[in-house]
Structures are given as C-alpha cells and as structure tokens.
PDBQT receptor file of N, H, CA, C and O in Angstrom, charges set to zero:
ATOM      1  N   MET A   1       0.846  -1.178   0.000  1.00  0.00    +0.000 N 
ATOM      2  CA  MET A   1       0.000   0.000   0.000  1.00  0.00    +0.000 C 
ATOM      3  C   MET A   1       0.890   1.240   0.000  1.00  0.00    +0.000 C 
ATOM      4  O   MET A   1       1.871   1.306   0.741  1.00  0.00    +0.000 OA
ATOM      5  N   LEU A   2       0.550   2.209  -0.823  1.00  0.00    +0.000 N 
ATOM      6  H   LEU A   2      -0.247   2.155  -1.425  1.00  0.00    +0.000 HD
ATOM      7  CA  LEU A   2       1.315   3.453  -0.869  1.00  0.00    +0.000 C 
ATOM      8  C   LEU A   2       1.068   4.291   0.376  1.00  0.00    +0.000 C 
ATOM      9  O   LEU A   2      -0.059   4.394   0.860  1.00  0.00    +0.000 OA
ATOM     10  N   ILE A   3       2.129   4.881   0.879  1.00  0.00    +0.000 N 
ATOM     11  H   ILE A   3       3.045   4.797   0.486  1.00  0.00    +0.000 HD
ATOM     12  CA  ILE A   3       2.030   5.786   2.014  1.00  0.00    +0.000 C 
ATOM     13  C   ILE A   3       1.684   7.166   1.474  1.00  0.00    +0.000 C 
ATOM     14  O   ILE A   3       2.268   7.616   0.488  1.00  0.00    +0.000 OA
ATOM     15  N   ARG A   4       0.743   7.831   2.115  1.00  0.00    +0.000 N 
ATOM     16  H   ARG A   4       0.269   7.465   2.916  1.00  0.00    +0.000 HD
ATOM     17  CA  ARG A   4       0.329   9.180   1.700  1.00  0.00    +0.000 C 
ATOM     18  C   ARG A   4       0.762  10.207   2.743  1.00  0.00    +0.000 C 
ATOM     19  O   ARG A   4       0.836   9.897   3.932  1.00  0.00    +0.000 OA
ATOM     20  N   PRO A   5       1.048  11.429   2.295  1.00  0.00    +0.000 N 
ATOM     21  CA  PRO A   5       1.363  12.477   3.264  1.00  0.00    +0.000 C 
ATOM     22  C   PRO A   5       0.246  12.590   4.305  1.00  0.00    +0.000 C 
ATOM     23  O   PRO A   5      -0.938  12.584   3.966  1.00  0.00    +0.000 OA
ATOM     24  N   GLY A   6       0.640  12.691   5.571  1.00  0.00    +0.000 N 
ATOM     25  H   GLY A   6       1.602  12.696   5.847  1.00  0.00    +0.000 HD
ATOM     26  CA  GLY A   6      -0.325  12.757   6.661  1.00  0.00    +0.000 C 
ATOM     27  C   GLY A   6      -0.569  11.431   7.332  1.00  0.00    +0.000 C 
ATOM     28  O   GLY A   6      -1.194  11.396   8.392  1.00  0.00    +0.000 OA
ATOM     29  N   ASP A   7      -0.089  10.302   6.743  1.00  0.00    +0.000 N 
ATOM     30  H   ASP A   7       0.419  10.331   5.882  1.00  0.00    +0.000 HD
ATOM     31  CA  ASP A   7      -0.226   8.990   7.371  1.00  0.00    +0.000 C 
ATOM     32  C   ASP A   7       0.691   8.919   8.588  1.00  0.00    +0.000 C 
ATOM     33  O   ASP A   7       1.789   9.475   8.584  1.00  0.00    +0.000 OA
ATOM     34  N   LEU A   8       0.234   8.239   9.616  1.00  0.00    +0.000 N 
ATOM     35  H   LEU A   8      -0.658   7.787   9.620  1.00  0.00    +0.000 HD
ATOM     36  CA  LEU A   8       1.028   7.994  10.807  1.00  0.00    +0.000 C 
ATOM     37  C   LEU A   8       1.633   6.603  10.687  1.00  0.00    +0.000 C 
ATOM     38  O   LEU A   8       0.912   5.632  10.457  1.00  0.00    +0.000 OA
ATOM     39  N   LEU A   9       2.948   6.494  10.841  1.00  0.00    +0.000 N 
ATOM     40  H   LEU A   9       3.534   7.283  11.028  1.00  0.00    +0.000 HD
ATOM     41  CA  LEU A   9       3.635   5.208  10.782  1.00  0.00    +0.000 C 
ATOM     42  C   LEU A   9       4.098   4.844  12.189  1.00  0.00    +0.000 C 
ATOM     43  O   LEU A   9       4.677   5.675  12.889  1.00  0.00    +0.000 OA
ATOM     44  N   THR A  10       3.843   3.596  12.605  1.00  0.00    +0.000 N 
ATOM     45  H   THR A  10       3.372   2.922  12.037  1.00  0.00    +0.000 HD
ATOM     46  CA  THR A  10       4.283   3.131  13.917  1.00  0.00    +0.000 C 
ATOM     47  C   THR A  10       5.014   1.797  13.752  1.00  0.00    +0.000 C 
ATOM     48  O   THR A  10       4.733   1.033  12.829  1.00  0.00    +0.000 OA
ATOM     49  N   THR A  11       5.949   1.531  14.653  1.00  0.00    +0.000 N 
ATOM     50  H   THR A  11       6.177   2.151  15.404  1.00  0.00    +0.000 HD
ATOM     51  CA  THR A  11       6.696   0.276  14.592  1.00  0.00    +0.000 C 
ATOM     52  C   THR A  11       5.887  -0.856  15.208  1.00  0.00    +0.000 C 
ATOM     53  O   THR A  11       5.103  -0.655  16.135  1.00  0.00    +0.000 OA
ATOM     54  N   GLU A  12       6.099  -2.052  14.666  1.00  0.00    +0.000 N 
ATOM     55  H   GLU A  12       6.736  -2.216  13.912  1.00  0.00    +0.000 HD
ATOM     56  CA  GLU A  12       5.368  -3.246  15.099  1.00  0.00    +0.000 C 
ATOM     57  C   GLU A  12       5.966  -3.864  16.353  1.00  0.00    +0.000 C 
ATOM     58  O   GLU A  12       5.225  -4.279  17.245  1.00  0.00    +0.000 OA
ATOM     59  N   GLY A  13       7.254  -3.934  16.439  1.00  0.00    +0.000 N 
ATOM     60  H   GLY A  13       7.856  -3.597  15.715  1.00  0.00    +0.000 HD
ATOM     61  CA  GLY A  13       7.861  -4.641  17.561  1.00  0.00    +0.000 C 
ATOM     62  C   GLY A  13       9.355  -4.450  17.566  1.00  0.00    +0.000 C 
ATOM     63  O   GLY A  13       9.866  -3.408  17.157  1.00  0.00    +0.000 OA
ATOM     64  N   GLY A  14      10.050  -5.464  18.034  1.00  0.00    +0.000 N 
ATOM     65  H   GLY A  14       9.635  -6.311  18.367  1.00  0.00    +0.000 HD
ATOM     66  CA  GLY A  14      11.494  -5.380  18.164  1.00  0.00    +0.000 C 
ATOM     67  C   GLY A  14      11.871  -5.166  19.611  1.00  0.00    +0.000 C 
ATOM     68  O   GLY A  14      11.214  -5.685  20.514  1.00  0.00    +0.000 OA
ATOM     69  N   ASP A  15      12.910  -4.417  19.833  1.00  0.00    +0.000 N 
ATOM     70  H   ASP A  15      13.443  -3.996  19.099  1.00  0.00    +0.000 HD
ATOM     71  CA  ASP A  15      13.366  -4.134  21.194  1.00  0.00    +0.000 C 
ATOM     72  C   ASP A  15      12.308  -3.334  21.945  1.00  0.00    +0.000 C 
ATOM     73  O   ASP A  15      11.666  -2.466  21.355  1.00  0.00    +0.000 OA
ATOM     74  N   PRO A  16      12.112  -3.608  23.236  1.00  0.00    +0.000 N 
ATOM     75  CA  PRO A  16      11.091  -2.898  24.021  1.00  0.00    +0.000 C 
ATOM     76  C   PRO A  16      11.236  -1.371  23.988  1.00  0.00    +0.000 C 
ATOM     77  O   PRO A  16      10.237  -0.655  24.047  1.00  0.00    +0.000 OA
ATOM     78  N   ASP A  17      12.464  -0.874  23.895  1.00  0.00    +0.000 N 
ATOM     79  H   ASP A  17      13.276  -1.456  23.847  1.00  0.00    +0.000 HD
ATOM     80  CA  ASP A  17      12.646   0.577  23.869  1.00  0.00    +0.000 C 
ATOM     81  C   ASP A  17      12.303   1.198  22.520  1.00  0.00    +0.000 C 
ATOM     82  O   ASP A  17      12.274   2.422  22.393  1.00  0.00    +0.000 OA
ATOM     83  N   LYS A  18      12.039   0.364  21.505  1.00  0.00    +0.000 N 
ATOM     84  H   LYS A  18      12.062  -0.631  21.607  1.00  0.00    +0.000 HD
ATOM     85  CA  LYS A  18      11.682   0.870  20.177  1.00  0.00    +0.000 C 
ATOM     86  C   LYS A  18      10.225   0.585  19.806  1.00  0.00    +0.000 C 
ATOM     87  O   LYS A  18       9.733   1.097  18.801  1.00  0.00    +0.000 OA
ATOM     88  N   LEU A  19       9.543  -0.215  20.595  1.00  0.00    +0.000 N 
ATOM     89  H   LEU A  19       9.943  -0.632  21.412  1.00  0.00    +0.000 HD
ATOM     90  CA  LEU A  19       8.158  -0.596  20.329  1.00  0.00    +0.000 C 
ATOM     91  C   LEU A  19       7.246   0.626  20.347  1.00  0.00    +0.000 C 
ATOM     92  O   LEU A  19       7.267   1.408  21.297  1.00  0.00    +0.000 OA
ATOM     93  N   GLY A  20       6.452   0.788  19.303  1.00  0.00    +0.000 N 
ATOM     94  H   GLY A  20       6.435   0.153  18.531  1.00  0.00    +0.000 HD
ATOM     95  CA  GLY A  20       5.465   1.864  19.251  1.00  0.00    +0.000 C 
ATOM     96  C   GLY A  20       5.995   3.215  18.836  1.00  0.00    +0.000 C 
ATOM     97  O   GLY A  20       5.265   4.203  18.917  1.00  0.00    +0.000 OA
ATOM     98  N   ARG A  21       7.230   3.298  18.397  1.00  0.00    +0.000 N 
ATOM     99  H   ARG A  21       7.823   2.496  18.332  1.00  0.00    +0.000 HD
ATOM    100  CA  ARG A  21       7.730   4.584  17.900  1.00  0.00    +0.000 C 
ATOM    101  C   ARG A  21       6.867   5.006  16.721  1.00  0.00    +0.000 C 
ATOM    102  O   ARG A  21       6.401   4.166  15.950  1.00  0.00    +0.000 OA
ATOM    103  N   ALA A  22       6.660   6.285  16.588  1.00  0.00    +0.000 N 
ATOM    104  H   ALA A  22       7.038   6.967  17.214  1.00  0.00    +0.000 HD
ATOM    105  CA  ALA A  22       5.760   6.770  15.535  1.00  0.00    +0.000 C 
ATOM    106  C   ALA A  22       6.341   8.002  14.850  1.00  0.00    +0.000 C 
ATOM    107  O   ALA A  22       7.150   8.733  15.421  1.00  0.00    +0.000 OA
ATOM    108  N   ALA A  23       5.902   8.210  13.604  1.00  0.00    +0.000 N 
ATOM    109  H   ALA A  23       5.244   7.616  13.140  1.00  0.00    +0.000 HD
ATOM    110  CA  ALA A  23       6.295   9.385  12.837  1.00  0.00    +0.000 C 
ATOM    111  C   ALA A  23       5.181   9.731  11.866  1.00  0.00    +0.000 C 
ATOM    112  O   ALA A  23       4.501   8.847  11.346  1.00  0.00    +0.000 OA
ATOM    113  N   LEU A  24       5.001  10.996  11.628  1.00  0.00    +0.000 N 
ATOM    114  H   LEU A  24       5.554  11.715  12.050  1.00  0.00    +0.000 HD
ATOM    115  CA  LEU A  24       4.034  11.470  10.648  1.00  0.00    +0.000 C 
ATOM    116  C   LEU A  24       4.738  11.569   9.304  1.00  0.00    +0.000 C 
ATOM    117  O   LEU A  24       5.754  12.253   9.177  1.00  0.00    +0.000 OA
ATOM    118  N   TRP A  25       4.194  10.884   8.299  1.00  0.00    +0.000 N 
ATOM    119  H   TRP A  25       3.368  10.329   8.402  1.00  0.00    +0.000 HD
ATOM    120  CA  TRP A  25       4.803  10.863   6.969  1.00  0.00    +0.000 C 
ATOM    121  C   TRP A  25       4.444  12.147   6.234  1.00  0.00    +0.000 C 
ATOM    122  O   TRP A  25       3.275  12.526   6.157  1.00  0.00    +0.000 OA
ATOM    123  N   ASN A  26       5.467  12.815   5.693  1.00  0.00    +0.000 N 
ATOM    124  H   ASN A  26       6.416  12.508   5.755  1.00  0.00    +0.000 HD
ATOM    125  CA  ASN A  26       5.257  14.083   4.989  1.00  0.00    +0.000 C 
ATOM    126  C   ASN A  26       5.436  13.981   3.487  1.00  0.00    +0.000 C 
ATOM    127  O   ASN A  26       5.426  15.004   2.802  1.00  0.00    +0.000 OA
ATOM    128  N   GLY A  27       5.601  12.769   2.949  1.00  0.00    +0.000 N 
ATOM    129  H   GLY A  27       5.610  11.938   3.505  1.00  0.00    +0.000 HD
ATOM    130  CA  GLY A  27       5.731  12.581   1.507  1.00  0.00    +0.000 C 
ATOM    131  C   GLY A  27       7.127  12.847   0.990  1.00  0.00    +0.000 C 
ATOM    132  O   GLY A  27       7.284  13.274  -0.154  1.00  0.00    +0.000 OA
ATOM    133  N   GLU A  28       8.147  12.606   1.801  1.00  0.00    +0.000 N 
ATOM    134  H   GLU A  28       8.019  12.259   2.730  1.00  0.00    +0.000 HD
ATOM    135  CA  GLU A  28       9.523  12.871   1.407  1.00  0.00    +0.000 C 
ATOM    136  C   GLU A  28       9.982  12.068   0.197  1.00  0.00    +0.000 C 
ATOM    137  O   GLU A  28      10.843  12.515  -0.561  1.00  0.00    +0.000 OA
ATOM    138  N   ILE A  29       9.397  10.866   0.015  1.00  0.00    +0.000 N 
ATOM    139  H   ILE A  29       8.697  10.503   0.631  1.00  0.00    +0.000 HD
ATOM    140  CA  ILE A  29       9.742  10.011  -1.125  1.00  0.00    +0.000 C 
ATOM    141  C   ILE A  29       8.460   9.742  -1.903  1.00  0.00    +0.000 C 
ATOM    142  O   ILE A  29       7.473   9.271  -1.339  1.00  0.00    +0.000 OA
ATOM    143  N   GLU A  30       8.479  10.040  -3.194  1.00  0.00    +0.000 N 
ATOM    144  H   GLU A  30       9.281  10.422  -3.652  1.00  0.00    +0.000 HD
ATOM    145  CA  GLU A  30       7.296   9.839  -4.026  1.00  0.00    +0.000 C 
ATOM    146  C   GLU A  30       7.054   8.343  -4.241  1.00  0.00    +0.000 C 
ATOM    147  O   GLU A  30       8.001   7.577  -4.418  1.00  0.00    +0.000 OA
ATOM    148  N   ALA A  31       5.797   7.935  -4.226  1.00  0.00    +0.000 N 
ATOM    149  H   ALA A  31       5.028   8.558  -4.083  1.00  0.00    +0.000 HD
ATOM    150  CA  ALA A  31       5.381   6.545  -4.478  1.00  0.00    +0.000 C 
ATOM    151  C   ALA A  31       6.116   5.568  -3.558  1.00  0.00    +0.000 C 
ATOM    152  O   ALA A  31       6.711   4.599  -4.028  1.00  0.00    +0.000 OA
ATOM    153  N   CYS A  32       6.075   5.822  -2.255  1.00  0.00    +0.000 N 
ATOM    154  H   CYS A  32       5.591   6.610  -1.873  1.00  0.00    +0.000 HD
ATOM    155  CA  CYS A  32       6.765   5.000  -1.263  1.00  0.00    +0.000 C 
ATOM    156  C   CYS A  32       5.809   3.976  -0.658  1.00  0.00    +0.000 C 
ATOM    157  O   CYS A  32       4.645   4.283  -0.400  1.00  0.00    +0.000 OA
ATOM    158  N   VAL A  33       6.304   2.754  -0.432  1.00  0.00    +0.000 N 
ATOM    159  H   VAL A  33       7.249   2.504  -0.642  1.00  0.00    +0.000 HD
ATOM    160  CA  VAL A  33       5.553   1.716   0.258  1.00  0.00    +0.000 C 
ATOM    161  C   VAL A  33       6.315   1.358   1.528  1.00  0.00    +0.000 C 
ATOM    162  O   VAL A  33       7.504   1.654   1.645  1.00  0.00    +0.000 OA
ATOM    163  N   HIS A  34       5.627   0.715   2.487  1.00  0.00    +0.000 N 
ATOM    164  H   HIS A  34       4.661   0.475   2.392  1.00  0.00    +0.000 HD
ATOM    165  CA  HIS A  34       6.288   0.359   3.738  1.00  0.00    +0.000 C 
ATOM    166  C   HIS A  34       6.436  -1.147   3.874  1.00  0.00    +0.000 C 
ATOM    167  O   HIS A  34       5.730  -1.913   3.218  1.00  0.00    +0.000 OA
ATOM    168  N   GLN A  35       7.346  -1.558   4.717  1.00  0.00    +0.000 N 
ATOM    169  H   GLN A  35       7.920  -0.935   5.250  1.00  0.00    +0.000 HD
ATOM    170  CA  GLN A  35       7.580  -2.975   4.963  1.00  0.00    +0.000 C 
ATOM    171  C   GLN A  35       6.606  -3.500   6.016  1.00  0.00    +0.000 C 
ATOM    172  O   GLN A  35       5.807  -2.741   6.564  1.00  0.00    +0.000 OA
ATOM    173  N   ASN A  36       6.677  -4.787   6.290  1.00  0.00    +0.000 N 
ATOM    174  H   ASN A  36       7.326  -5.404   5.845  1.00  0.00    +0.000 HD
ATOM    175  CA  ASN A  36       5.715  -5.417   7.197  1.00  0.00    +0.000 C 
ATOM    176  C   ASN A  36       5.992  -5.151   8.674  1.00  0.00    +0.000 C 
ATOM    177  O   ASN A  36       5.218  -5.607   9.515  1.00  0.00    +0.000 OA
ATOM    178  N   HIS A  37       7.050  -4.440   9.026  1.00  0.00    +0.000 N 
ATOM    179  H   HIS A  37       7.678  -4.069   8.343  1.00  0.00    +0.000 HD
ATOM    180  CA  HIS A  37       7.339  -4.128  10.428  1.00  0.00    +0.000 C 
ATOM    181  C   HIS A  37       6.810  -2.755  10.835  1.00  0.00    +0.000 C 
ATOM    182  O   HIS A  37       7.052  -2.292  11.949  1.00  0.00    +0.000 OA
ATOM    183  N   LEU A  38       6.093  -2.120   9.933  1.00  0.00    +0.000 N 
ATOM    184  H   LEU A  38       5.896  -2.497   9.028  1.00  0.00    +0.000 HD
ATOM    185  CA  LEU A  38       5.479  -0.819  10.208  1.00  0.00    +0.000 C 
ATOM    186  C   LEU A  38       3.974  -0.928  10.043  1.00  0.00    +0.000 C 
ATOM    187  O   LEU A  38       3.481  -1.652   9.178  1.00  0.00    +0.000 OA
ATOM    188  N   PHE A  39       3.257  -0.204  10.877  1.00  0.00    +0.000 N 
ATOM    189  H   PHE A  39       3.658   0.385  11.579  1.00  0.00    +0.000 HD
ATOM    190  CA  PHE A  39       1.814  -0.071  10.697  1.00  0.00    +0.000 C 
ATOM    191  C   PHE A  39       1.535   1.334  10.199  1.00  0.00    +0.000 C 
ATOM    192  O   PHE A  39       2.147   2.302  10.652  1.00  0.00    +0.000 OA
ATOM    193  N   GLU A  40       0.617   1.434   9.276  1.00  0.00    +0.000 N 
ATOM    194  H   GLU A  40       0.120   0.648   8.908  1.00  0.00    +0.000 HD
ATOM    195  CA  GLU A  40       0.202   2.723   8.715  1.00  0.00    +0.000 C 
ATOM    196  C   GLU A  40      -1.189   3.042   9.249  1.00  0.00    +0.000 C 
ATOM    197  O   GLU A  40      -2.096   2.213   9.182  1.00  0.00    +0.000 OA
ATOM    198  N   VAL A  41      -1.343   4.233   9.770  1.00  0.00    +0.000 N 
ATOM    199  H   VAL A  41      -0.606   4.907   9.825  1.00  0.00    +0.000 HD
ATOM    200  CA  VAL A  41      -2.639   4.679  10.275  1.00  0.00    +0.000 C 
ATOM    201  C   VAL A  41      -3.065   5.865   9.423  1.00  0.00    +0.000 C 
ATOM    202  O   VAL A  41      -2.364   6.875   9.361  1.00  0.00    +0.000 OA
ATOM    203  N   ARG A  42      -4.212   5.742   8.766  1.00  0.00    +0.000 N 
ATOM    204  H   ARG A  42      -4.781   4.922   8.816  1.00  0.00    +0.000 HD
ATOM    205  CA  ARG A  42      -4.723   6.823   7.927  1.00  0.00    +0.000 C 
ATOM    206  C   ARG A  42      -6.102   7.206   8.460  1.00  0.00    +0.000 C 
ATOM    207  O   ARG A  42      -7.030   6.396   8.464  1.00  0.00    +0.000 OA
ATOM    208  N   SER A  43      -6.215   8.435   8.904  1.00  0.00    +0.000 N 
ATOM    209  H   SER A  43      -5.462   9.092   8.901  1.00  0.00    +0.000 HD
ATOM    210  CA  SER A  43      -7.479   8.893   9.478  1.00  0.00    +0.000 C 
ATOM    211  C   SER A  43      -8.390   9.494   8.398  1.00  0.00    +0.000 C 
ATOM    212  O   SER A  43      -7.937   9.866   7.315  1.00  0.00    +0.000 OA
ATOM    213  N   ASP A  44      -9.664   9.576   8.719  1.00  0.00    +0.000 N 
ATOM    214  H   ASP A  44     -10.033   9.275   9.598  1.00  0.00    +0.000 HD
ATOM    215  CA  ASP A  44     -10.617  10.298   7.886  1.00  0.00    +0.000 C 
ATOM    216  C   ASP A  44     -10.377  11.781   8.177  1.00  0.00    +0.000 C 
ATOM    217  O   ASP A  44     -10.752  12.279   9.239  1.00  0.00    +0.000 OA
ATOM    218  N   ARG A  45      -9.761  12.468   7.247  1.00  0.00    +0.000 N 
ATOM    219  H   ARG A  45      -9.456  12.064   6.385  1.00  0.00    +0.000 HD
ATOM    220  CA  ARG A  45      -9.343  13.851   7.492  1.00  0.00    +0.000 C 
ATOM    221  C   ARG A  45     -10.511  14.793   7.749  1.00  0.00    +0.000 C 
ATOM    222  O   ARG A  45     -10.312  15.881   8.288  1.00  0.00    +0.000 OA
ATOM    223  N   ALA A  46     -11.724  14.398   7.375  1.00  0.00    +0.000 N 
ATOM    224  H   ALA A  46     -11.886  13.514   6.937  1.00  0.00    +0.000 HD
ATOM    225  CA  ALA A  46     -12.888  15.221   7.685  1.00  0.00    +0.000 C 
ATOM    226  C   ALA A  46     -13.255  15.081   9.170  1.00  0.00    +0.000 C 
ATOM    227  O   ALA A  46     -13.919  15.952   9.733  1.00  0.00    +0.000 OA
ATOM    228  N   GLN A  47     -12.818  13.975   9.802  1.00  0.00    +0.000 N 
ATOM    229  H   GLN A  47     -12.279  13.267   9.345  1.00  0.00    +0.000 HD
ATOM    230  CA  GLN A  47     -13.147  13.706  11.191  1.00  0.00    +0.000 C 
ATOM    231  C   GLN A  47     -11.994  13.959  12.159  1.00  0.00    +0.000 C 
ATOM    232  O   GLN A  47     -12.211  14.312  13.318  1.00  0.00    +0.000 OA
ATOM    233  N   LEU A  48     -10.749  13.770  11.664  1.00  0.00    +0.000 N 
ATOM    234  H   LEU A  48     -10.573  13.483  10.723  1.00  0.00    +0.000 HD
ATOM    235  CA  LEU A  48      -9.587  13.842  12.543  1.00  0.00    +0.000 C 
ATOM    236  C   LEU A  48      -8.383  14.385  11.779  1.00  0.00    +0.000 C 
ATOM    237  O   LEU A  48      -8.043  13.879  10.710  1.00  0.00    +0.000 OA
ATOM    238  N   SER A  49      -7.755  15.394  12.316  1.00  0.00    +0.000 N 
ATOM    239  H   SER A  49      -8.032  15.805  13.184  1.00  0.00    +0.000 HD
ATOM    240  CA  SER A  49      -6.568  15.958  11.697  1.00  0.00    +0.000 C 
ATOM    241  C   SER A  49      -5.337  15.333  12.325  1.00  0.00    +0.000 C 
ATOM    242  O   SER A  49      -5.257  15.263  13.552  1.00  0.00    +0.000 OA
ATOM    243  N   PRO A  50      -4.355  14.866  11.519  1.00  0.00    +0.000 N 
ATOM    244  CA  PRO A  50      -3.166  14.241  12.079  1.00  0.00    +0.000 C 
ATOM    245  C   PRO A  50      -2.183  15.250  12.679  1.00  0.00    +0.000 C 
ATOM    246  O   PRO A  50      -1.188  14.852  13.285  1.00  0.00    +0.000 OA
ATOM    247  N   ILE A  51      -2.439  16.499  12.524  1.00  0.00    +0.000 N 
ATOM    248  H   ILE A  51      -3.247  16.822  12.032  1.00  0.00    +0.000 HD
ATOM    249  CA  ILE A  51      -1.514  17.524  13.016  1.00  0.00    +0.000 C 
ATOM    250  C   ILE A  51      -1.953  18.049  14.364  1.00  0.00    +0.000 C 
ATOM    251  O   ILE A  51      -1.294  18.919  14.933  1.00  0.00    +0.000 OA
TER     252      ILE A  51
C-alpha cells in the first residue's frame, strides 16, 4: 500500500525501547511503500486531523 502524506507510521515490535515509535509521513519520497514491520494509520481527514 502506498504511504500518503499525513499517514502515521508506527513500529510493530522489536526491542522494548523501540516498540510503538511513531512518525508522521510528509511525503519525502514519491510513491513509497512500507515494509511489514510498520503499521500505517490513515485517518478520515474530515473527522480527525493528524496535526
């Protein structure tokens, strides 16, 4: 699935000190997809603003 600007990316697991790290994607790379160790959260922008 393509990542869109405004999507929230969170880590799936790994070391306990890295679990749940998150970042807001700003579209730095065009047509970017994510690997299976990241979760993508996309909100309904009419209902919730990621900023």
